[in-house]
PyMOL CGO cylinders between C-alpha atoms (Angstrom):
from pymol import cmd
from pymol.cgo import CYLINDER

trace = [
    CYLINDER, 0.00, 0.00, 0.00, 1.35, 3.45, -0.91, 0.3, 1, 1, 1, 1, 1, 1,
    CYLINDER, 1.35, 3.45, -0.91, 1.88, 6.10, 1.75, 0.3, 1, 1, 1, 1, 1, 1,
    CYLINDER, 1.88, 6.10, 1.75, -1.14, 8.03, 0.45, 0.3, 1, 1, 1, 1, 1, 1,
    CYLINDER, -1.14, 8.03, 0.45, -3.13, 4.81, 0.48, 0.3, 1, 1, 1, 1, 1, 1,
    CYLINDER, -3.13, 4.81, 0.48, -2.24, 4.17, 4.12, 0.3, 1, 1, 1, 1, 1, 1,
    CYLINDER, -2.24, 4.17, 4.12, -3.34, 7.69, 5.05, 0.3, 1, 1, 1, 1, 1, 1,
    CYLINDER, -3.34, 7.69, 5.05, -6.66, 7.19, 3.27, 0.3, 1, 1, 1, 1, 1, 1,
    CYLINDER, -6.66, 7.19, 3.27, -7.10, 3.90, 5.12, 0.3, 1, 1, 1, 1, 1, 1,
    CYLINDER, -7.10, 3.90, 5.12, -6.41, 5.63, 8.44, 0.3, 1, 1, 1, 1, 1, 1,
    CYLINDER, -6.41, 5.63, 8.44, -9.01, 8.32, 7.67, 0.3, 1, 1, 1, 1, 1, 1,
    CYLINDER, -9.01, 8.32, 7.67, -11.60, 5.72, 6.64, 0.3, 1, 1, 1, 1, 1, 1,
    CYLINDER, -11.60, 5.72, 6.64, -10.95, 3.74, 9.82, 0.3, 1, 1, 1, 1, 1, 1,
    CYLINDER, -10.95, 3.74, 9.82, -11.29, 6.86, 11.96, 0.3, 1, 1, 1, 1, 1, 1,
    CYLINDER, -11.29, 6.86, 11.96, -14.65, 7.69, 10.40, 0.3, 1, 1, 1, 1, 1, 1,
    CYLINDER, -14.65, 7.69, 10.40, -15.82, 4.13, 10.98, 0.3, 1, 1, 1, 1, 1, 1,
    CYLINDER, -15.82, 4.13, 10.98, -14.78, 4.48, 14.62, 0.3, 1, 1, 1, 1, 1, 1,
    CYLINDER, -14.78, 4.48, 14.62, -16.80, 7.69, 14.92, 0.3, 1, 1, 1, 1, 1, 1,
    CYLINDER, -16.80, 7.69, 14.92, -19.78, 5.98, 13.28, 0.3, 1, 1, 1, 1, 1, 1,
    CYLINDER, -19.78, 5.98, 13.28, -19.66, 3.23, 15.93, 0.3, 1, 1, 1, 1, 1, 1,
    CYLINDER, -19.66, 3.23, 15.93, -18.88, 5.35, 18.98, 0.3, 1, 1, 1, 1, 1, 1,
    CYLINDER, -18.88, 5.35, 18.98, -20.51, 8.77, 18.49, 0.3, 1, 1, 1, 1, 1, 1,
    CYLINDER, -20.51, 8.77, 18.49, -24.20, 8.87, 19.45, 0.3, 1, 1, 1, 1, 1, 1,
    CYLINDER, -24.20, 8.87, 19.45, -26.61, 9.37, 16.55, 0.3, 1, 1, 1, 1, 1, 1,
    CYLINDER, -26.61, 9.37, 16.55, -27.97, 12.57, 18.09, 0.3, 1, 1, 1, 1, 1, 1,
    CYLINDER, -27.97, 12.57, 18.09, -24.62, 14.11, 19.05, 0.3, 1, 1, 1, 1, 1, 1,
    CYLINDER, -24.62, 14.11, 19.05, -24.85, 16.65, 16.20, 0.3, 1, 1, 1, 1, 1, 1,
    CYLINDER, -24.85, 16.65, 16.20, -28.66, 16.88, 16.14, 0.3, 1, 1, 1, 1, 1, 1,
    CYLINDER, -28.66, 16.88, 16.14, -30.02, 20.38, 15.52, 0.3, 1, 1, 1, 1, 1, 1,
    CYLINDER, -30.02, 20.38, 15.52, -32.51, 20.17, 18.39, 0.3, 1, 1, 1, 1, 1, 1,
    CYLINDER, -32.51, 20.17, 18.39, -29.51, 20.81, 20.64, 0.3, 1, 1, 1, 1, 1, 1,
    CYLINDER, -29.51, 20.81, 20.64, -29.06, 24.57, 20.95, 0.3, 1, 1, 1, 1, 1, 1,
    CYLINDER, -29.06, 24.57, 20.95, -25.28, 24.51, 20.50, 0.3, 1, 1, 1, 1, 1, 1,
    CYLINDER, -25.28, 24.51, 20.50, -25.48, 22.48, 17.28, 0.3, 1, 1, 1, 1, 1, 1,
    CYLINDER, -25.48, 22.48, 17.28, -28.12, 24.76, 15.80, 0.3, 1, 1, 1, 1, 1, 1,
    CYLINDER, -28.12, 24.76, 15.80, -26.07, 27.81, 16.79, 0.3, 1, 1, 1, 1, 1, 1,
    CYLINDER, -26.07, 27.81, 16.79, -22.90, 26.43, 15.20, 0.3, 1, 1, 1, 1, 1, 1,
    CYLINDER, -22.90, 26.43, 15.20, -24.72, 25.53, 11.99, 0.3, 1, 1, 1, 1, 1, 1,
    CYLINDER, -24.72, 25.53, 11.99, -26.24, 29.01, 11.76, 0.3, 1, 1, 1, 1, 1, 1,
    CYLINDER, -26.24, 29.01, 11.76, -22.85, 30.65, 12.33, 0.3, 1, 1, 1, 1, 1, 1,
    CYLINDER, -22.85, 30.65, 12.33, -21.31, 28.48, 9.60, 0.3, 1, 1, 1, 1, 1, 1,
    CYLINDER, -21.31, 28.48, 9.60, -24.09, 29.32, 7.16, 0.3, 1, 1, 1, 1, 1, 1,
    CYLINDER, -24.09, 29.32, 7.16, -23.80, 33.05, 7.87, 0.3, 1, 1, 1, 1, 1, 1,
    CYLINDER, -23.80, 33.05, 7.87, -20.05, 33.05, 7.31, 0.3, 1, 1, 1, 1, 1, 1,
    CYLINDER, -20.05, 33.05, 7.31, -20.24, 31.12, 4.05, 0.3, 1, 1, 1, 1, 1, 1,
    CYLINDER, -20.24, 31.12, 4.05, -23.14, 33.08, 2.57, 0.3, 1, 1, 1, 1, 1, 1,
    CYLINDER, -23.14, 33.08, 2.57, -21.43, 36.39, 3.34, 0.3, 1, 1, 1, 1, 1, 1,
    CYLINDER, -21.43, 36.39, 3.34, -18.33, 35.29, 1.45, 0.3, 1, 1, 1, 1, 1, 1,
    CYLINDER, -18.33, 35.29, 1.45, -20.31, 34.03, -1.54, 0.3, 1, 1, 1, 1, 1, 1,
    CYLINDER, -20.31, 34.03, -1.54, -22.51, 37.12, -1.63, 0.3, 1, 1, 1, 1, 1, 1,
    CYLINDER, -22.51, 37.12, -1.63, -19.52, 39.45, -1.46, 0.3, 1, 1, 1, 1, 1, 1,
    CYLINDER, -19.52, 39.45, -1.46, -18.02, 37.62, -4.45, 0.3, 1, 1, 1, 1, 1, 1,
    CYLINDER, -18.02, 37.62, -4.45, -21.31, 37.84, -6.39, 0.3, 1, 1, 1, 1, 1, 1,
    CYLINDER, -21.31, 37.84, -6.39, -21.64, 34.04, -6.26, 0.3, 1, 1, 1, 1, 1, 1,
    CYLINDER, -21.64, 34.04, -6.26, -24.89, 33.96, -4.28, 0.3, 1, 1, 1, 1, 1, 1,
    CYLINDER, -24.89, 33.96, -4.28, -27.51, 32.65, -4.83, 0.3, 1, 1, 1, 1, 1, 1,
    CYLINDER, -27.51, 32.65, -4.83, -26.24, 29.40, -6.32, 0.3, 1, 1, 1, 1, 1, 1,
    CYLINDER, -26.24, 29.40, -6.32, -28.82, 29.16, -9.10, 0.3, 1, 1, 1, 1, 1, 1,
    CYLINDER, -28.82, 29.16, -9.10, -27.31, 27.95, -12.37, 0.3, 1, 1, 1, 1, 1, 1,
    CYLINDER, -27.31, 27.95, -12.37, -23.99, 26.86, -10.85, 0.3, 1, 1, 1, 1, 1, 1,
    CYLINDER, -23.99, 26.86, -10.85, -22.45, 23.40, -10.99, 0.3, 1, 1, 1, 1, 1, 1,
    CYLINDER, -22.45, 23.40, -10.99, -21.15, 22.46, -7.54, 0.3, 1, 1, 1, 1, 1, 1,
    CYLINDER, -21.15, 22.46, -7.54, -18.97, 19.66, -6.16, 0.3, 1, 1, 1, 1, 1, 1,
    CYLINDER, -18.97, 19.66, -6.16, -18.72, 18.97, -2.43, 0.3, 1, 1, 1, 1, 1, 1,
    CYLINDER, -18.72, 18.97, -2.43, -15.51, 17.19, -1.42, 0.3, 1, 1, 1, 1, 1, 1,
    CYLINDER, -15.51, 17.19, -1.42, -16.18, 14.87, 1.51, 0.3, 1, 1, 1, 1, 1, 1,
    CYLINDER, -16.18, 14.87, 1.51, -19.91, 15.19, 1.01, 0.3, 1, 1, 1, 1, 1, 1,
    CYLINDER, -19.91, 15.19, 1.01, -20.82, 12.69, 3.72, 0.3, 1, 1, 1, 1, 1, 1,
    CYLINDER, -20.82, 12.69, 3.72, -24.56, 12.10, 3.94, 0.3, 1, 1, 1, 1, 1, 1,
    CYLINDER, -24.56, 12.10, 3.94, -25.31, 15.24, 1.91, 0.3, 1, 1, 1, 1, 1, 1,
    CYLINDER, -25.31, 15.24, 1.91, -25.85, 17.79, 4.68, 0.3, 1, 1, 1, 1, 1, 1,
    CYLINDER, -25.85, 17.79, 4.68, -24.18, 20.64, 2.80, 0.3, 1, 1, 1, 1, 1, 1,
    CYLINDER, -24.18, 20.64, 2.80, -25.47, 19.63, -0.61, 0.3, 1, 1, 1, 1, 1, 1,
    CYLINDER, -25.47, 19.63, -0.61, -28.99, 19.87, 0.80, 0.3, 1, 1, 1, 1, 1, 1,
    CYLINDER, -28.99, 19.87, 0.80, -28.10, 23.28, 2.21, 0.3, 1, 1, 1, 1, 1, 1,
    CYLINDER, -28.10, 23.28, 2.21, -26.94, 24.39, -1.24, 0.3, 1, 1, 1, 1, 1, 1,
    CYLINDER, -26.94, 24.39, -1.24, -30.38, 23.55, -2.63, 0.3, 1, 1, 1, 1, 1, 1,
    CYLINDER, -30.38, 23.55, -2.63, -31.81, 26.01, -0.10, 0.3, 1, 1, 1, 1, 1, 1,
    CYLINDER, -31.81, 26.01, -0.10, -29.25, 28.53, -1.38, 0.3, 1, 1, 1, 1, 1, 1,
    CYLINDER, -29.25, 28.53, -1.38, -30.69, 28.20, -4.90, 0.3, 1, 1, 1, 1, 1, 1,
    CYLINDER, -30.69, 28.20, -4.90, -28.74, 25.29, -6.41, 0.3, 1, 1, 1, 1, 1, 1,
    CYLINDER, -28.74, 25.29, -6.41, -30.39, 22.83, -8.79, 0.3, 1, 1, 1, 1, 1, 1,
    CYLINDER, -30.39, 22.83, -8.79, -30.12, 19.30, -7.28, 0.3, 1, 1, 1, 1, 1, 1,
    CYLINDER, -30.12, 19.30, -7.28, -29.22, 17.94, -10.72, 0.3, 1, 1, 1, 1, 1, 1,
    CYLINDER, -29.22, 17.94, -10.72, -26.20, 20.30, -10.83, 0.3, 1, 1, 1, 1, 1, 1,
    CYLINDER, -26.20, 20.30, -10.83, -24.76, 18.93, -7.57, 0.3, 1, 1, 1, 1, 1, 1,
    CYLINDER, -24.76, 18.93, -7.57, -21.92, 16.41, -7.24, 0.3, 1, 1, 1, 1, 1, 1,
    CYLINDER, -21.92, 16.41, -7.24, -20.03, 14.95, -4.32, 0.3, 1, 1, 1, 1, 1, 1,
    CYLINDER, -20.03, 14.95, -4.32, -17.42, 12.42, -3.25, 0.3, 1, 1, 1, 1, 1, 1,
    CYLINDER, -17.42, 12.42, -3.25, -16.78, 10.69, 0.04, 0.3, 1, 1, 1, 1, 1, 1,
    CYLINDER, -16.78, 10.69, 0.04, -14.63, 7.80, 1.24, 0.3, 1, 1, 1, 1, 1, 1,
    CYLINDER, -14.63, 7.80, 1.24, -17.58, 6.22, 3.04, 0.3, 1, 1, 1, 1, 1, 1,
    CYLINDER, -17.58, 6.22, 3.04, -19.92, 4.22, 0.80, 0.3, 1, 1, 1, 1, 1, 1,
    CYLINDER, -19.92, 4.22, 0.80, -22.44, 4.13, 3.65, 0.3, 1, 1, 1, 1, 1, 1,
    CYLINDER, -22.44, 4.13, 3.65, -22.61, 7.91, 3.84, 0.3, 1, 1, 1, 1, 1, 1,
    CYLINDER, -22.61, 7.91, 3.84, -22.81, 8.29, 0.06, 0.3, 1, 1, 1, 1, 1, 1,
    CYLINDER, -22.81, 8.29, 0.06, -25.79, 5.91, -0.04, 0.3, 1, 1, 1, 1, 1, 1,
    CYLINDER, -25.79, 5.91, -0.04, -27.54, 7.99, 2.61, 0.3, 1, 1, 1, 1, 1, 1,
    CYLINDER, -27.54, 7.99, 2.61, -26.88, 11.13, 0.56, 0.3, 1, 1, 1, 1, 1, 1,
    CYLINDER, -26.88, 11.13, 0.56, -28.35, 9.47, -2.55, 0.3, 1, 1, 1, 1, 1, 1,
    CYLINDER, -28.35, 9.47, -2.55, -31.59, 8.81, -0.69, 0.3, 1, 1, 1, 1, 1, 1,
    CYLINDER, -31.59, 8.81, -0.69, -31.93, 12.57, -0.10, 0.3, 1, 1, 1, 1, 1, 1,
    CYLINDER, -31.93, 12.57, -0.10, -30.58, 13.73, -3.47, 0.3, 1, 1, 1, 1, 1, 1,
    CYLINDER, -30.58, 13.73, -3.47, -31.26, 11.09, -6.14, 0.3, 1, 1, 1, 1, 1, 1,
    CYLINDER, -31.26, 11.09, -6.14, -30.65, 13.64, -8.92, 0.3, 1, 1, 1, 1, 1, 1,
    CYLINDER, -30.65, 13.64, -8.92, -27.10, 14.45, -7.77, 0.3, 1, 1, 1, 1, 1, 1,
    CYLINDER, -27.10, 14.45, -7.77, -23.90, 12.81, -9.04, 0.3, 1, 1, 1, 1, 1, 1,
    CYLINDER, -23.90, 12.81, -9.04, -22.51, 11.21, -5.86, 0.3, 1, 1, 1, 1, 1, 1,
    CYLINDER, -22.51, 11.21, -5.86, -19.46, 8.93, -5.86, 0.3, 1, 1, 1, 1, 1, 1,
    CYLINDER, -19.46, 8.93, -5.86, -17.50, 6.84, -3.37, 0.3, 1, 1, 1, 1, 1, 1,
    CYLINDER, -17.50, 6.84, -3.37, -13.99, 8.00, -4.15, 0.3, 1, 1, 1, 1, 1, 1,
    CYLINDER, -13.99, 8.00, -4.15, -10.81, 9.55, -2.81, 0.3, 1, 1, 1, 1, 1, 1,
    CYLINDER, -10.81, 9.55, -2.81, -10.63, 13.31, -3.22, 0.3, 1, 1, 1, 1, 1, 1,
    CYLINDER, -10.63, 13.31, -3.22, -7.02, 12.87, -4.36, 0.3, 1, 1, 1, 1, 1, 1,
    CYLINDER, -7.02, 12.87, -4.36, -8.36, 11.46, -7.65, 0.3, 1, 1, 1, 1, 1, 1,
    CYLINDER, -8.36, 11.46, -7.65, -11.63, 13.20, -8.40, 0.3, 1, 1, 1, 1, 1, 1,
    CYLINDER, -11.63, 13.20, -8.40, -13.79, 11.36, -10.96, 0.3, 1, 1, 1, 1, 1, 1,
    CYLINDER, -13.79, 11.36, -10.96, -14.65, 14.40, -13.10, 0.3, 1, 1, 1, 1, 1, 1,
    CYLINDER, -14.65, 14.40, -13.10, -13.03, 16.14, -16.09, 0.3, 1, 1, 1, 1, 1, 1,
    CYLINDER, -13.03, 16.14, -16.09, -11.03, 19.36, -15.88, 0.3, 1, 1, 1, 1, 1, 1,
    CYLINDER, -11.03, 19.36, -15.88, -13.00, 22.57, -15.37, 0.3, 1, 1, 1, 1, 1, 1,
    CYLINDER, -13.00, 22.57, -15.37, -16.29, 20.86, -14.49, 0.3, 1, 1, 1, 1, 1, 1,
    CYLINDER, -16.29, 20.86, -14.49, -17.55, 23.10, -11.68, 0.3, 1, 1, 1, 1, 1, 1,
    CYLINDER, -17.55, 23.10, -11.68, -18.30, 26.71, -10.82, 0.3, 1, 1, 1, 1, 1, 1,
    CYLINDER, -18.30, 26.71, -10.82, -17.97, 26.04, -7.09, 0.3, 1, 1, 1, 1, 1, 1,
    CYLINDER, -17.97, 26.04, -7.09, -15.97, 23.36, -5.26, 0.3, 1, 1, 1, 1, 1, 1,
    CYLINDER, -15.97, 23.36, -5.26, -16.54, 23.08, -1.51, 0.3, 1, 1, 1, 1, 1, 1,
    CYLINDER, -16.54, 23.08, -1.51, -14.99, 21.35, 1.47, 0.3, 1, 1, 1, 1, 1, 1,
    CYLINDER, -14.99, 21.35, 1.47, -16.27, 21.31, 5.02, 0.3, 1, 1, 1, 1, 1, 1,
    CYLINDER, -16.27, 21.31, 5.02, -13.82, 19.95, 7.66, 0.3, 1, 1, 1, 1, 1, 1,
    CYLINDER, -13.82, 19.95, 7.66, -12.09, 17.57, 5.25, 0.3, 1, 1, 1, 1, 1, 1,
    CYLINDER, -12.09, 17.57, 5.25, -8.52, 18.89, 5.43, 0.3, 1, 1, 1, 1, 1, 1,
    CYLINDER, -8.52, 18.89, 5.43, -8.49, 18.88, 9.23, 0.3, 1, 1, 1, 1, 1, 1,
    CYLINDER, -8.49, 18.88, 9.23, -8.92, 15.09, 9.15, 0.3, 1, 1, 1, 1, 1, 1,
    CYLINDER, -8.92, 15.09, 9.15, -5.82, 14.67, 6.95, 0.3, 1, 1, 1, 1, 1, 1,
    CYLINDER, -5.82, 14.67, 6.95, -2.49, 14.39, 8.74, 0.3, 1, 1, 1, 1, 1, 1,
    CYLINDER, -2.49, 14.39, 8.74, -0.30, 13.73, 5.68, 0.3, 1, 1, 1, 1, 1, 1,
    CYLINDER, -0.30, 13.73, 5.68, 0.80, 16.95, 3.90, 0.3, 1, 1, 1, 1, 1, 1,
    CYLINDER, 0.80, 16.95, 3.90, 1.22, 15.14, 0.56, 0.3, 1, 1, 1, 1, 1, 1,
    CYLINDER, 1.22, 15.14, 0.56, -2.42, 14.04, 0.58, 0.3, 1, 1, 1, 1, 1, 1,
    CYLINDER, -2.42, 14.04, 0.58, -3.54, 17.59, 1.38, 0.3, 1, 1, 1, 1, 1, 1,
    CYLINDER, -3.54, 17.59, 1.38, -1.55, 18.89, -1.59, 0.3, 1, 1, 1, 1, 1, 1,
    CYLINDER, -1.55, 18.89, -1.59, -2.98, 16.22, -3.90, 0.3, 1, 1, 1, 1, 1, 1,
    CYLINDER, -2.98, 16.22, -3.90, -6.56, 17.10, -2.93, 0.3, 1, 1, 1, 1, 1, 1,
    CYLINDER, -6.56, 17.10, -2.93, -5.93, 20.82, -3.30, 0.3, 1, 1, 1, 1, 1, 1,
    CYLINDER, -5.93, 20.82, -3.30, -4.55, 20.22, -6.83, 0.3, 1, 1, 1, 1, 1, 1,
    CYLINDER, -4.55, 20.22, -6.83, -7.61, 18.16, -7.74, 0.3, 1, 1, 1, 1, 1, 1,
    CYLINDER, -7.61, 18.16, -7.74, -10.00, 20.80, -6.44, 0.3, 1, 1, 1, 1, 1, 1,
    CYLINDER, -10.00, 20.80, -6.44, -8.29, 23.39, -8.63, 0.3, 1, 1, 1, 1, 1, 1,
    CYLINDER, -8.29, 23.39, -8.63, -8.21, 21.02, -11.61, 0.3, 1, 1, 1, 1, 1, 1,
    CYLINDER, -8.21, 21.02, -11.61, -11.99, 20.56, -11.70, 0.3, 1, 1, 1, 1, 1, 1,
    CYLINDER, -11.99, 20.56, -11.70, -12.69, 24.27, -11.10, 0.3, 1, 1, 1, 1, 1, 1,
    CYLINDER, -12.69, 24.27, -11.10, -13.83, 26.36, -14.05, 0.3, 1, 1, 1, 1, 1, 1,
    CYLINDER, -13.83, 26.36, -14.05, -12.19, 29.71, -14.87, 0.3, 1, 1, 1, 1, 1, 1,
    CYLINDER, -12.19, 29.71, -14.87, -13.88, 32.34, -12.75, 0.3, 1, 1, 1, 1, 1, 1,
    CYLINDER, -13.88, 32.34, -12.75, -15.04, 29.73, -10.24, 0.3, 1, 1, 1, 1, 1, 1,
    CYLINDER, -15.04, 29.73, -10.24, -14.23, 29.50, -6.54, 0.3, 1, 1, 1, 1, 1, 1,
    CYLINDER, -14.23, 29.50, -6.54, -13.47, 27.07, -3.74, 0.3, 1, 1, 1, 1, 1, 1,
    CYLINDER, -13.47, 27.07, -3.74, -15.57, 27.50, -0.62, 0.3, 1, 1, 1, 1, 1, 1,
    CYLINDER, -15.57, 27.50, -0.62, -13.50, 26.47, 2.41, 0.3, 1, 1, 1, 1, 1, 1,
    CYLINDER, -13.50, 26.47, 2.41, -14.66, 25.70, 5.94, 0.3, 1, 1, 1, 1, 1, 1,
    CYLINDER, -14.66, 25.70, 5.94, -12.34, 24.05, 8.43, 0.3, 1, 1, 1, 1, 1, 1,
    CYLINDER, -12.34, 24.05, 8.43, -10.63, 24.20, 11.82, 0.3, 1, 1, 1, 1, 1, 1,
    CYLINDER, -10.63, 24.20, 11.82, -7.93, 26.83, 12.04, 0.3, 1, 1, 1, 1, 1, 1,
    CYLINDER, -7.93, 26.83, 12.04, -6.55, 25.45, 15.32, 0.3, 1, 1, 1, 1, 1, 1,
    CYLINDER, -6.55, 25.45, 15.32, -5.98, 21.88, 16.47, 0.3, 1, 1, 1, 1, 1, 1,
    CYLINDER, -5.98, 21.88, 16.47, -8.14, 20.03, 18.96, 0.3, 1, 1, 1, 1, 1, 1,
    CYLINDER, -8.14, 20.03, 18.96, -5.76, 19.11, 21.80, 0.3, 1, 1, 1, 1, 1, 1,
    CYLINDER, -5.76, 19.11, 21.80, -8.04, 16.24, 22.83, 0.3, 1, 1, 1, 1, 1, 1,
    CYLINDER, -8.04, 16.24, 22.83, -8.12, 14.55, 19.41, 0.3, 1, 1, 1, 1, 1, 1,
    CYLINDER, -8.12, 14.55, 19.41, -4.86, 13.51, 17.78, 0.3, 1, 1, 1, 1, 1, 1,
    CYLINDER, -4.86, 13.51, 17.78, -6.73, 12.34, 14.65, 0.3, 1, 1, 1, 1, 1, 1,
    CYLINDER, -6.73, 12.34, 14.65, -7.40, 15.89, 13.50, 0.3, 1, 1, 1, 1, 1, 1,
    CYLINDER, -7.40, 15.89, 13.50, -5.15, 18.88, 12.93, 0.3, 1, 1, 1, 1, 1, 1,
    CYLINDER, -5.15, 18.88, 12.93, -6.10, 22.51, 12.42, 0.3, 1, 1, 1, 1, 1, 1,
    CYLINDER, -6.10, 22.51, 12.42, -5.23, 24.19, 9.13, 0.3, 1, 1, 1, 1, 1, 1,
    CYLINDER, -5.23, 24.19, 9.13, -3.84, 27.69, 9.76, 0.3, 1, 1, 1, 1, 1, 1,
    CYLINDER, -3.84, 27.69, 9.76, -3.94, 30.52, 7.24, 0.3, 1, 1, 1, 1, 1, 1,
    CYLINDER, -3.94, 30.52, 7.24, -0.30, 30.07, 6.20, 0.3, 1, 1, 1, 1, 1, 1,
    CYLINDER, -0.30, 30.07, 6.20, -0.92, 26.43, 5.29, 0.3, 1, 1, 1, 1, 1, 1,
    CYLINDER, -0.92, 26.43, 5.29, -4.03, 27.28, 3.27, 0.3, 1, 1, 1, 1, 1, 1,
    CYLINDER, -4.03, 27.28, 3.27, -2.04, 29.88, 1.34, 0.3, 1, 1, 1, 1, 1, 1,
    CYLINDER, -2.04, 29.88, 1.34, 0.69, 27.31, 0.71, 0.3, 1, 1, 1, 1, 1, 1,
    CYLINDER, 0.69, 27.31, 0.71, -1.82, 24.73, -0.57, 0.3, 1, 1, 1, 1, 1, 1,
    CYLINDER, -1.82, 24.73, -0.57, -3.34, 27.28, -2.97, 0.3, 1, 1, 1, 1, 1, 1,
    CYLINDER, -3.34, 27.28, -2.97, -0.24, 29.34, -3.69, 0.3, 1, 1, 1, 1, 1, 1,
    CYLINDER, -0.24, 29.34, -3.69, -1.40, 30.81, -7.01, 0.3, 1, 1, 1, 1, 1, 1,
    CYLINDER, -1.40, 30.81, -7.01, -4.78, 31.93, -5.70, 0.3, 1, 1, 1, 1, 1, 1,
    CYLINDER, -4.78, 31.93, -5.70, -6.50, 34.88, -4.09, 0.3, 1, 1, 1, 1, 1, 1,
    CYLINDER, -6.50, 34.88, -4.09, -7.69, 33.78, -0.67, 0.3, 1, 1, 1, 1, 1, 1,
    CYLINDER, -7.69, 33.78, -0.67, -10.23, 35.50, 1.57, 0.3, 1, 1, 1, 1, 1, 1,
    CYLINDER, -10.23, 35.50, 1.57, -10.37, 33.98, 5.07, 0.3, 1, 1, 1, 1, 1, 1,
    CYLINDER, -10.37, 33.98, 5.07, -12.71, 34.93, 7.90, 0.3, 1, 1, 1, 1, 1, 1,
    CYLINDER, -12.71, 34.93, 7.90, -12.57, 33.44, 11.43, 0.3, 1, 1, 1, 1, 1, 1,
    CYLINDER, -12.57, 33.44, 11.43, -15.99, 31.97, 12.25, 0.3, 1, 1, 1, 1, 1, 1,
    CYLINDER, -15.99, 31.97, 12.25, -17.68, 29.64, 14.74, 0.3, 1, 1, 1, 1, 1, 1,
    CYLINDER, -17.68, 29.64, 14.74, -17.58, 29.98, 18.49, 0.3, 1, 1, 1, 1, 1, 1,
    CYLINDER, -17.58, 29.98, 18.49, -15.32, 27.26, 19.91, 0.3, 1, 1, 1, 1, 1, 1,
    CYLINDER, -15.32, 27.26, 19.91, -17.62, 24.19, 20.03, 0.3, 1, 1, 1, 1, 1, 1,
    CYLINDER, -17.62, 24.19, 20.03, -16.80, 23.23, 23.66, 0.3, 1, 1, 1, 1, 1, 1,
    CYLINDER, -16.80, 23.23, 23.66, -17.64, 26.78, 24.73, 0.3, 1, 1, 1, 1, 1, 1,
    CYLINDER, -17.64, 26.78, 24.73, -20.78, 26.82, 22.56, 0.3, 1, 1, 1, 1, 1, 1,
    CYLINDER, -20.78, 26.82, 22.56, -22.00, 23.59, 24.16, 0.3, 1, 1, 1, 1, 1, 1,
    CYLINDER, -22.00, 23.59, 24.16, -21.35, 25.02, 27.60, 0.3, 1, 1, 1, 1, 1, 1,
    CYLINDER, -21.35, 25.02, 27.60, -23.18, 28.31, 27.03, 0.3, 1, 1, 1, 1, 1, 1,
    CYLINDER, -23.18, 28.31, 27.03, -25.80, 27.90, 24.30, 0.3, 1, 1, 1, 1, 1, 1,
    CYLINDER, -25.80, 27.90, 24.30, -28.14, 25.67, 26.27, 0.3, 1, 1, 1, 1, 1, 1,
    CYLINDER, -28.14, 25.67, 26.27, -29.00, 28.40, 28.73, 0.3, 1, 1, 1, 1, 1, 1,
    CYLINDER, -29.00, 28.40, 28.73, -28.20, 31.63, 26.84, 0.3, 1, 1, 1, 1, 1, 1,
    CYLINDER, -28.20, 31.63, 26.84, -28.02, 31.89, 23.05, 0.3, 1, 1, 1, 1, 1, 1,
    CYLINDER, -28.02, 31.89, 23.05, -27.59, 35.69, 23.23, 0.3, 1, 1, 1, 1, 1, 1,
    CYLINDER, -27.59, 35.69, 23.23, -24.51, 35.23, 25.43, 0.3, 1, 1, 1, 1, 1, 1,
    CYLINDER, -24.51, 35.23, 25.43, -23.12, 32.68, 22.97, 0.3, 1, 1, 1, 1, 1, 1,
    CYLINDER, -23.12, 32.68, 22.97, -23.50, 35.22, 20.14, 0.3, 1, 1, 1, 1, 1, 1,
    CYLINDER, -23.50, 35.22, 20.14, -21.78, 37.88, 22.26, 0.3, 1, 1, 1, 1, 1, 1,
    CYLINDER, -21.78, 37.88, 22.26, -18.86, 35.52, 22.83, 0.3, 1, 1, 1, 1, 1, 1,
    CYLINDER, -18.86, 35.52, 22.83, -18.76, 34.74, 19.11, 0.3, 1, 1, 1, 1, 1, 1,
    CYLINDER, -18.76, 34.74, 19.11, -18.08, 38.43, 18.48, 0.3, 1, 1, 1, 1, 1, 1,
    CYLINDER, -18.08, 38.43, 18.48, -14.60, 37.90, 20.00, 0.3, 1, 1, 1, 1, 1, 1,
    CYLINDER, -14.60, 37.90, 20.00, -12.38, 36.71, 17.10, 0.3, 1, 1, 1, 1, 1, 1,
    CYLINDER, -12.38, 36.71, 17.10, -9.98, 34.84, 19.41, 0.3, 1, 1, 1, 1, 1, 1,
    CYLINDER, -9.98, 34.84, 19.41, -12.85, 32.56, 20.47, 0.3, 1, 1, 1, 1, 1, 1,
    CYLINDER, -12.85, 32.56, 20.47, -13.58, 31.45, 16.88, 0.3, 1, 1, 1, 1, 1, 1,
    CYLINDER, -13.58, 31.45, 16.88, -11.98, 28.14, 15.98, 0.3, 1, 1, 1, 1, 1, 1,
    CYLINDER, -11.98, 28.14, 15.98, -12.67, 27.82, 12.21, 0.3, 1, 1, 1, 1, 1, 1,
    CYLINDER, -12.67, 27.82, 12.21, -12.02, 29.63, 8.95, 0.3, 1, 1, 1, 1, 1, 1,
    CYLINDER, -12.02, 29.63, 8.95, -14.60, 30.23, 6.28, 0.3, 1, 1, 1, 1, 1, 1,
    CYLINDER, -14.60, 30.23, 6.28, -12.81, 31.10, 3.09, 0.3, 1, 1, 1, 1, 1, 1,
    CYLINDER, -12.81, 31.10, 3.09, -13.17, 31.75, -0.59, 0.3, 1, 1, 1, 1, 1, 1,
    CYLINDER, -13.17, 31.75, -0.59, -10.31, 30.71, -2.86, 0.3, 1, 1, 1, 1, 1, 1,
    CYLINDER, -10.31, 30.71, -2.86, -10.01, 31.88, -6.48, 0.3, 1, 1, 1, 1, 1, 1,
    CYLINDER, -10.01, 31.88, -6.48, -7.27, 31.79, -9.08, 0.3, 1, 1, 1, 1, 1, 1,
    CYLINDER, -7.27, 31.79, -9.08, -5.52, 35.08, -9.59, 0.3, 1, 1, 1, 1, 1, 1,
]
cmd.load_cgo(trace, "trace")
């Protein structure tokens, strides 16, 4: 097995472990902190897209890298996307099958993002939500970044959302700081915005005071993720 192959196997095994050990309702939106974090993510991403004149998503072909069970693809439909113009890849066949149940019109594949199954310049928007933070091997990160740029049309953009700092309690993930993002997409214009109140803090506060959680989110140092828009120069 190649080094990249062993890293992909590690990632797949880690997601299987989470599937077995994390409660089904851990990320459920009926929990105030989860709903708050989702709303903060949506706000950050829509602001970036709107500022770049890419919102709404009507008429755009979109690929979600690490699409999972289709959570963000379904969100894109609410943002104006045509379900038939959506594509996605994920390492987990189980999660892809669940996504197909929700979006039968979409082109969803079980595949590694290091070898995307689409031709050059296929998409107006390529997205990733907390994919790179699960990758510990720099070579695999570079390979996926190259593939995302390869399938992007001229004038298109990459929508980025990921941890900017590491989780000290989870050695299987690693934050992706701004300098690393700029290195991965060296020939691109990159707009990064810190978003998302630190999830442990959100879970501590949101259950009894959502207004206080939003006040804390106004402090940039307490935001643990980047939302970003990446475009070729």
